N, CA, C and O of each residue as an XYZ file, in Angstrom:
636
protein
N     122.133     75.959     80.044
C     120.873     75.316     79.798
C     119.793     76.398     79.705
O     119.413     76.994     80.712
N     119.316     76.638     78.514
C     118.285     77.649     78.292
C     117.044     76.968     77.763
O     117.100     76.224     76.784
N     115.926     77.223     78.411
C     114.654     76.677     77.974
C     113.851     77.810     77.367
O     113.665     78.860     77.982
N     113.377     77.583     76.149
C     112.526     78.594     75.523
C     111.244     78.719     76.330
O     110.656     77.715     76.731
N     110.816     79.940     76.566
C     109.595     80.153     77.333
C     108.408     80.508     76.447
O     107.313     80.760     76.951
N     108.612     80.529     75.143
C     107.538     80.946     74.251
C     106.762     79.756     73.701
O     106.184     79.854     72.619
N     106.735     78.666     74.397
C     105.929     77.531     73.989
C     105.390     76.865     75.235
O     105.895     77.069     76.339
N     104.357     76.066     75.041
C     103.827     75.326     76.173
C     103.822     73.842     75.828
O     103.794     73.455     74.660
N     103.850     73.041     76.855
C     103.844     71.595     76.686
C     102.405     71.096     76.738
O     101.658     71.440     77.654
N     102.019     70.291     75.760
C     100.670     69.738     75.778
C     100.671     68.385     76.489
O     101.704     67.939     76.987
N      99.505     67.738     76.533
C      99.368     66.465     77.239
C     100.300     65.395     76.677
O     100.855     64.593     77.428
N     100.470     65.386     75.368
C     101.333     64.387     74.745
C     102.791     64.624     75.128
O     103.505     63.680     75.464
N     103.238     65.888     75.080
C     104.613     66.211     75.489
C     104.855     65.765     76.929
O     105.879     65.151     77.231
N     103.919     66.073     77.805
C     104.068     65.703     79.214
C     104.099     64.191     79.388
O     104.860     63.676     80.208
N     103.280     63.477     78.627
C     103.269     62.017     78.703
C     104.605     61.448     78.215
O     105.137     60.510     78.807
N     105.135     62.013     77.146
C     106.447     61.585     76.639
C     107.510     61.810     77.707
O     108.338     60.932     77.953
N     107.492     62.961     78.335
C     108.480     63.268     79.375
C     108.372     62.305     80.551
O     109.388     61.861     81.085
N     107.138     61.979     80.961
C     106.966     61.032     82.069
C     107.566     59.669     81.713
O     108.280     59.070     82.517
N     107.273     59.187     80.508
C     107.786     57.887     80.083
C     109.312     57.897     79.971
O     109.973     56.956     80.409
N     109.861     58.944     79.394
C     111.320     59.017     79.209
C     112.049     59.219     80.533
O     113.159     58.718     80.714
N     111.438     59.942     81.445
C     112.073     60.151     82.741
C     112.114     58.842     83.522
O     113.074     58.575     84.245
N     111.088     58.039     83.378
C     111.040     56.741     84.050
C     112.077     55.786     83.468
O     112.686     55.001     84.194
N     112.272     55.861     82.147
C     113.215     54.971     81.471
C     113.797     55.706     80.269
O     113.166     55.770     79.215
N     114.991     56.259     80.421
C     115.614     57.031     79.335
C     115.949     56.167     78.127
O     116.199     56.690     77.041
N     115.958     54.847     78.305
C     116.277     53.940     77.204
C     115.033     53.491     76.440
O     115.135     52.685     75.516
N     113.879     53.996     76.809
C     112.648     53.610     76.117
C     112.742     54.039     74.657
O     113.217     55.132     74.348
N     112.290     53.179     73.780
C     112.366     53.489     72.350
C     111.189     54.361     71.925
O     110.147     54.389     72.580
N     111.378     55.065     70.825
C     110.280     55.860     70.271
C     109.112     54.956     69.897
O     107.953     55.352     70.020
N     109.412     53.751     69.443
C     108.353     52.793     69.083
C     107.523     52.435     70.313
O     106.296     52.372     70.242
N     108.199     52.200     71.448
C     107.469     51.860     72.676
C     106.638     53.048     73.170
O     105.501     52.874     73.607
N     107.208     54.248     73.101
C     106.441     55.438     73.492
C     105.216     55.553     72.594
O     104.113     55.813     73.072
N     105.410     55.360     71.300
C     104.292     55.445     70.348
C     103.205     54.427     70.687
O     102.018     54.751     70.637
N     103.600     53.198     71.034
C     102.619     52.171     71.423
C     101.863     52.602     72.675
O     100.637     52.518     72.740
N     102.630     53.071     73.678
C     102.002     53.472     74.943
C     101.023     54.623     74.760
O     100.002     54.695     75.444
N     101.340     55.524     73.832
C     100.496     56.714     73.632
C      99.571     56.572     72.419
O      98.830     57.495     72.080
N      99.625     55.407     71.776
C      98.796     55.130     70.598
C      98.990     56.196     69.522
O      98.037     56.800     69.030
N     100.260     56.403     69.177
C     100.636     57.371     68.143
C     101.630     56.726     67.186
O     102.130     55.631     67.442
N     101.909     57.401     66.099
C     102.904     56.929     65.137
C     104.306     57.196     65.669
O     104.550     58.258     66.241
N     105.247     56.243     65.490
C     106.627     56.462     65.938
C     107.255     57.724     65.342
O     108.027     58.401     66.021
N     106.942     58.050     64.100
C     107.502     59.250     63.469
C     107.041     60.520     64.185
O     107.798     61.483     64.300
N     105.803     60.515     64.661
C     105.291     61.682     65.400
C     106.007     61.827     66.737
O     106.304     62.939     67.173
N     106.281     60.697     67.384
C     107.001     60.722     68.659
C     108.424     61.220     68.436
O     108.916     62.059     69.191
N     109.082     60.708     67.409
C     110.449     61.139     67.099
C     110.507     62.646     66.888
O     111.410     63.311     67.396
N     109.563     63.178     66.153
C     109.519     64.623     65.889
C     109.324     65.418     67.180
O     109.974     66.442     67.391
N     108.436     64.945     68.028
C     108.192     65.641     69.303
C     109.422     65.584     70.209
O     109.770     66.584     70.837
N     110.078     64.438     70.285
C     111.274     64.296     71.125
C     112.368     65.235     70.627
O     113.031     65.896     71.427
N     112.558     65.296     69.321
C     113.568     66.206     68.758
C     113.252     67.653     69.115
O     114.159     68.414     69.452
N     111.988     68.045     69.048
C     111.605     69.415     69.414
C     111.839     69.670     70.900
O     112.284     70.752     71.283
N     111.543     68.684     71.734
C     111.786     68.834     73.179
C     113.280     69.000     73.459
O     113.665     69.760     74.348
N     114.116     68.293     72.707
C     115.570     68.438     72.856
C     116.027     69.811     72.366
O     116.796     70.489     73.049
N     115.565     70.219     71.201
C     115.978     71.501     70.612
C     115.583     72.682     71.484
O     116.306     73.676     71.547
N     114.459     72.584     72.148
C     113.975     73.685     72.988
C     114.553     73.656     74.402
O     114.249     74.528     75.216
N     115.371     72.671     74.692
C     116.015     72.613     76.002
C     115.145     72.031     77.098
O     115.467     72.173     78.278
N     114.045     71.376     76.735
C     113.215     70.714     77.741
C     113.893     69.412     78.162
O     114.027     69.139     79.355
N     114.316     68.617     77.199
C     115.139     67.444     77.483
C     116.588     67.915     77.369
O     117.045     68.326     76.303
N     117.285     67.845     78.476
C     118.625     68.404     78.549
C     119.695     67.369     78.221
O     120.650     67.676     77.508
N     119.550     66.157     78.729
C     120.548     65.130     78.481
C     120.010     63.772     78.899
O     119.037     63.675     79.646
N     120.655     62.735     78.409
C     120.330     61.367     78.782
C     121.504     60.839     79.600
O     122.657     60.971     79.189
N     121.216     60.241     80.759
C     122.297     59.779     81.620
C     122.008     58.386     82.172
O     120.893     57.875     82.072
N     123.031     57.797     82.748
C     122.905     56.536     83.463
C     123.180     56.823     84.922
O     124.179     57.463     85.250
N     122.321     56.367     85.790
C     122.523     56.573     87.222
C     123.296     55.385     87.781
O     122.866     54.239     87.647
N     124.429     55.659     88.404
C     125.329     54.629     88.911
C     125.302     54.655     90.438
O     125.296     55.726     91.046
N     125.285     53.488     91.045
C     125.344     53.382     92.494
C     126.700     53.913     92.954
O     127.724     53.332     92.593
N     126.747     55.000     93.739
C     128.038     55.579     94.156
C     128.940     54.588     94.897
O     130.161     54.640     94.744
N     128.369     53.703     95.682
C     129.176     52.730     96.427
C     129.898     51.768     95.482
O     130.972     51.265     95.810
N     129.316     51.514     94.320
C     129.930     50.597     93.355
C     131.235     51.151     92.790
O     132.083     50.390     92.323
N     131.395     52.464     92.832
C     132.624     53.102     92.340
C     133.374     53.791     93.487
O     134.111     54.756     93.284
N     133.161     53.264     94.695
C     133.848     53.705     95.912
C     133.675     55.196     96.207
O     134.622     55.869     96.613
N     132.472     55.700     96.003
C     132.149     57.082     96.381
C     131.060     57.032     97.450
O     129.917     57.428     97.220
N     131.444     56.540     98.610
C     130.484     56.272     99.677
C     130.157     57.492    100.534
O     129.139     57.504    101.225
N     131.006     58.514    100.497
C     130.774     59.680    101.350
C     130.081     60.786    100.550
O     130.585     61.238     99.522
N     128.934     61.202    101.038
C     128.165     62.296    100.445
C     128.189     63.455    101.421
O     127.918     63.285    102.610
N     128.514     64.634    100.913
C     128.561     65.817    101.778
C     127.952     67.008    101.059
O     128.032     67.135     99.837
N     127.343     67.874    101.853
C     126.851     69.155    101.357
C     127.707     70.234    102.008
O     127.911     70.237    103.222
N     128.195     71.133    101.193
C     129.109     72.161    101.673
C     128.478     73.525    101.428
O     128.132     73.868    100.297
N     128.332     74.295    102.495
C     127.835     75.662    102.392
C     129.038     76.586    102.398
O     129.914     76.476    103.256
N     129.075     77.495    101.437
C     130.211     78.398    101.315
C     129.761     79.843    101.320
O     128.737     80.199    100.736
N     130.533     80.653    101.978
C     130.370     82.094    101.911
C     131.527     82.613    101.076
O     132.671     82.207    101.276
N     131.235     83.508    100.144
C     132.274     84.019     99.253
C     132.193     85.532     99.173
O     131.188     86.136     99.547
N     133.255     86.128     98.684
C     133.318     87.586     98.573
C     132.791     88.090     97.235
O     132.867     89.286     96.955
N     132.254     87.191     96.398
C     131.657     87.610     95.121
C     130.555     88.632     95.378
O     129.860     88.576     96.392
N     130.411     89.552     94.454
C     129.283     90.462     94.563
C     128.022     89.737     94.111
O     128.102     88.744     93.387
N     126.874     90.221     94.528
C     125.599     89.597     94.168
C     125.469     89.552     92.647
O     125.698     90.547     91.959
N     125.101     88.392     92.145
C     124.947     88.228     90.707
C     126.206     87.774     90.005
O     126.155     87.405     88.832
N     127.337     87.791     90.692
C     128.601     87.336     90.111
C     128.731     85.839     90.391
O     128.559     85.403     91.529
N     129.029     85.069     89.379
C     129.097     83.619     89.546
C     130.509     83.081     89.364
O     130.681     81.911     89.023
N     131.520     83.912     89.584
C     132.903     83.464     89.393
C     133.253     82.274     90.287
O     133.852     81.301     89.831
N     132.878     82.360     91.548
C     133.173     81.269     92.477
C     132.407     80.016     92.077
O     132.948     78.912     92.121
N     131.162     80.186     91.690
C     130.347     79.042     91.262
C     130.983     78.341     90.069
O     130.987     77.112     90.000
N     131.514     79.107     89.136
C     132.161     78.518     87.963
C     133.402     77.731     88.364
O     133.668     76.659     87.821
N     134.157     78.267     89.315
C     135.346     77.551     89.792
C     134.960     76.268     90.528
O     135.603     75.232     90.358
N     133.918     76.342     91.336
C     133.444     75.155     92.050
C     132.971     74.086     91.073
O     133.226     72.899     91.279
N     132.292     74.494     90.022
C     131.746     73.557     89.038
C     132.843     72.812     88.280
O     132.593     71.738     87.732
N     134.035     73.359     88.242
C     135.153     72.703     87.552
C     135.722     71.522     88.340
O     136.428     70.687     87.775
N     135.421     71.447     89.628
C     135.976     70.394     90.485
C     135.233     69.089     90.218
O     134.008     69.028     90.316
N     135.980     68.061     89.884
C     135.403     66.787     89.455
C     134.466     66.159     90.488
O     133.427     65.614     90.114
N     134.799     66.221     91.754
C     133.973     65.593     92.799
C     132.681     66.349     93.072
O     131.772     65.818     93.709
N     132.598     67.575     92.598
C     131.402     68.401     92.816
C     130.312     67.944     91.860
O     130.503     67.938     90.644
N     129.170     67.562     92.418
C     128.041     67.112     91.610
C     127.041     68.225     91.338
O     126.413     68.250     90.280
N     126.891     69.134     92.276
C     125.921     70.223     92.131
C     126.495     71.490     92.748
O     127.204     71.441     93.753
N     126.178     72.626     92.131
C     126.525     73.941     92.675
C     125.270     74.796     92.592
O     124.701     74.981     91.515
N     124.845     75.314     93.735
C     123.646     76.151     93.790
C     124.012     77.505     94.387
O     124.671     77.573     95.424
N     123.590     78.562     93.743
C     123.697     79.903     94.327
C     122.452     80.063     95.186
O     121.334     79.898     94.698
N     122.641     80.384     96.464
C     121.510     80.379     97.391
C     121.328     81.735     98.077
O     122.242     82.557     98.132
N     120.136     81.932     98.586
C     119.822     83.119     99.378
C     120.132     82.809    100.843
O     120.107     81.651    101.260
N     120.415     83.826    101.596
C     120.687     83.629    103.012
C     122.104     84.027    103.357
O     122.761     84.746    102.605
N     122.567     83.555    104.497
C     123.892     83.923    104.986
C     125.011     83.385    104.097
O     126.015     84.062    103.878
N     124.834     82.171    103.589
C     125.834     81.590    102.699
C     125.517     81.974    101.257
O     124.410     82.414    100.948
N     126.492     81.804    100.390
C     126.335     82.159     98.971
C     126.101     80.949     98.086
O     125.387     81.036     97.087
N     126.701     79.812     98.450
C     126.655     78.626     97.604
C     126.382     77.384     98.442
O     126.801     77.284     99.595
N     125.671     76.445     97.833
C     125.488     75.121     98.405
C     126.005     74.135     97.372
O     125.571     74.139     96.221
N     126.941     73.287     97.796
C     127.629     72.386     96.885
C     127.450     70.951     97.375
O     127.578     70.670     98.567
N     127.154     70.051     96.443
C     127.042     68.625     96.753
C     128.281     67.936     96.204
O     128.623     68.093     95.032
N     128.959     67.159     97.072
C     130.159     66.438     96.646
C     130.069     64.968     97.059
O     129.396     64.615     98.027
N     130.753     64.138     96.311
C     130.894     62.720     96.667
C     132.375     62.374     96.641
O     133.088     62.692     95.690
N     132.824     61.715     97.706
C     134.205     61.223     97.786
C     134.174     59.816     98.373
O     133.119     59.314     98.760
N     135.332     59.196     98.432
C     135.369     57.826     98.949
C     135.286     57.768    100.472
O     134.702     56.837    101.027
N     135.870     58.765    101.155
C     135.887     58.741    102.618
C     136.229     60.135    103.146
O     136.413     61.075    102.373
N     136.312     60.252    104.464
C     136.577     61.561    105.068
C     137.971     62.079    104.725
O     138.164     63.288    104.599
N     138.936     61.189    104.574
C     140.291     61.630    104.208
C     140.293     62.245    102.805
O     140.961     63.252    102.570
N     139.558     61.650    101.886
C     139.506     62.209    100.529
C     138.695     63.502    100.505
O     138.964     64.381     99.686
N     137.709     63.629    101.389
C     136.974     64.893    101.504
C     137.919     65.986    102.010
O     137.899     67.107    101.502
N     138.742     65.663    103.003
C     139.705     66.635    103.522
C     140.710     67.018    102.436
O     141.066     68.190    102.311
N     141.161     66.065    101.667
C     142.094     66.348    100.566
C     141.430     67.252     99.527
O     142.071     68.153     98.986
N     140.166     67.015     99.254
C     139.419     67.860     98.322
C     139.372     69.303     98.831
O     139.566     70.246     98.065
N     139.116     69.460    100.106
C     139.067     70.805    100.708
C     140.441     71.483    100.608
O     140.540     72.649    100.225
N     141.483     70.746    100.954
C     142.838     71.320    100.942
C     143.347     71.618     99.536
O     143.952     72.662     99.292
N     143.096     70.692     98.616
C     143.699     70.791     97.291
C     142.860     71.545     96.262
O     143.400     72.052     95.279
N     141.574     71.622     96.474
C     140.718     72.269     95.469
C     139.995     73.496     96.007
O     140.138     74.591     95.463
N     139.225     73.321     97.067
C     138.430     74.428     97.594
C     139.307     75.561     98.113
O     138.982     76.735     97.935
N     140.416     75.210     98.752
C     141.283     76.242     99.337
C     141.948     77.117     98.274
O     142.430     78.206     98.584
N     141.977     76.652     97.031
C     142.605     77.421     95.955
C     141.665     78.430     95.311
O     142.087     79.224     94.470
N     140.405     78.406     95.698
C     139.440     79.370     95.156
C     139.500     80.611     96.036
O     139.099     80.581     97.199
N     140.003     81.697     95.470
C     140.359     82.881     96.261
C     139.176     83.588     96.914
O     139.353     84.224     97.953
N     137.992     83.501     96.349
C     136.853     84.261     96.880
C     136.177     83.622     98.081
O     135.340     84.260     98.719
N     136.516     82.378     98.408
C     135.844     81.684     99.504
C     136.281     82.263    100.845
O     137.471     82.327    101.155
N     135.289     82.684    101.636
C     135.561     83.257    102.962
C     135.380     82.228    104.071
O     136.147     82.206    105.034
N     134.353     81.365    103.936
C     134.121     80.343    104.957
C     133.427     79.136    104.339
O     132.757     79.227    103.310
N     133.618     77.998    105.012
C     133.062     76.726    104.547
C     132.453     76.000    105.742
O     133.059     75.919    106.811
N     131.240     75.470    105.544
C     130.608     74.591    106.533
C     130.235     73.310    105.810
O     129.581     73.346    104.768
N     130.651     72.180    106.362
C     130.418     70.900    105.707
C     129.462     70.053    106.525
O     129.599     69.937    107.743
N     128.488     69.460    105.839
C     127.559     68.521    106.456
C     127.745     67.179    105.777
O     127.555     67.054    104.567
N     128.115     66.178    106.556
C     128.305     64.831    106.019
C     127.016     64.048    106.203
O     126.431     64.037    107.286
N     126.582     63.400    105.144
C     125.354     62.613    105.162
C     125.659     61.241    105.751
O     126.580     60.558    105.303
N     124.887     60.843    106.751
C     125.074     59.541    107.378
C     124.300     58.444    106.649
O     124.771     57.313    106.528
N     123.116     58.788    106.170
C     122.286     57.820    105.462
C     121.334     58.587    104.544
O     120.821     59.642    104.917
N     121.105     58.060    103.365
C     120.194     58.690    102.412
C     118.943     57.838    102.291
O     119.018     56.648    101.987
N     117.793     58.455    102.531
C     116.528     57.743    102.427
C     115.876     57.941    101.060
O     115.152     57.070    100.576
N     116.137     59.086    100.447
C     115.587     59.352     99.115
C     116.532     60.298     98.398
O     116.961     61.314     98.945
N     116.845     59.941     97.160
C     117.667     60.803     96.314
C     117.223     60.542     94.887
O     117.284     59.408     94.411
N     116.788     61.560     94.218
C     116.334     61.378     92.848
C     116.503     62.652     92.045
O     116.569     63.750     92.599
N     116.571     62.494     90.756
C     116.633     63.626     89.841
C     115.293     63.830     89.134
O     115.055     64.881     88.540
N     114.423     62.826     89.198
C     113.151     62.919     88.504
C     112.301     64.044     89.054
O     112.275     64.309     90.256
N     111.600     64.702     88.129
C     110.685     65.786     88.488
C     109.260     65.272     88.513
O     108.934     64.297     87.835
N     108.421     65.914     89.281
C     106.986     65.597     89.253
C     106.406     66.334     88.051
O     106.248     67.555     88.071
N     106.099     65.591     87.026
C     105.594     66.176     85.781
C     104.076     66.232     85.858
O     103.433     65.216     86.123
N     103.492     67.411     85.630
C     102.026     67.525     85.727
C     101.325     66.650     84.690
O     101.900     66.317     83.653
N     100.091     66.287     84.977
C      99.303     65.470     84.046
C      98.955     66.265     82.794
O      98.923     65.690     81.706
N      98.696     67.547     82.905
C      98.436     68.399     81.735
C      98.480     69.853     82.098
O      98.284     70.711     81.237
């Protein structure tokens, strides 16, 4: 995911992003009505936002419990990778249950977010997937008991 840094977002771009982030299924016609612009102008701006990597993808957010993924865990890993090497991160990202992989500063090297159905499936994930990644030196797992807020939306500035 590469975002061009040689452009800036104007008020209209930011307004489009706010509307689309709130509802990814919003039509260009509806955005045009909300912003009092022509639908063709909105379509052109959205295409440019996509081409420049500002809009990365359109997704559907699914309730994890509805698909029996009730256990959320954050896993901190220490690895033998040298600084700047992302080999372990790439291997972690290949694991289906892994939702996020972050290279972090501090004692640990990576912070990983995973979802599984229960503690037994989390243990199986550790045994069958994480243990096969050769660079991992240590793992600390934090199981989430309750989530009060979880979102992907960003706070988009007004201008």
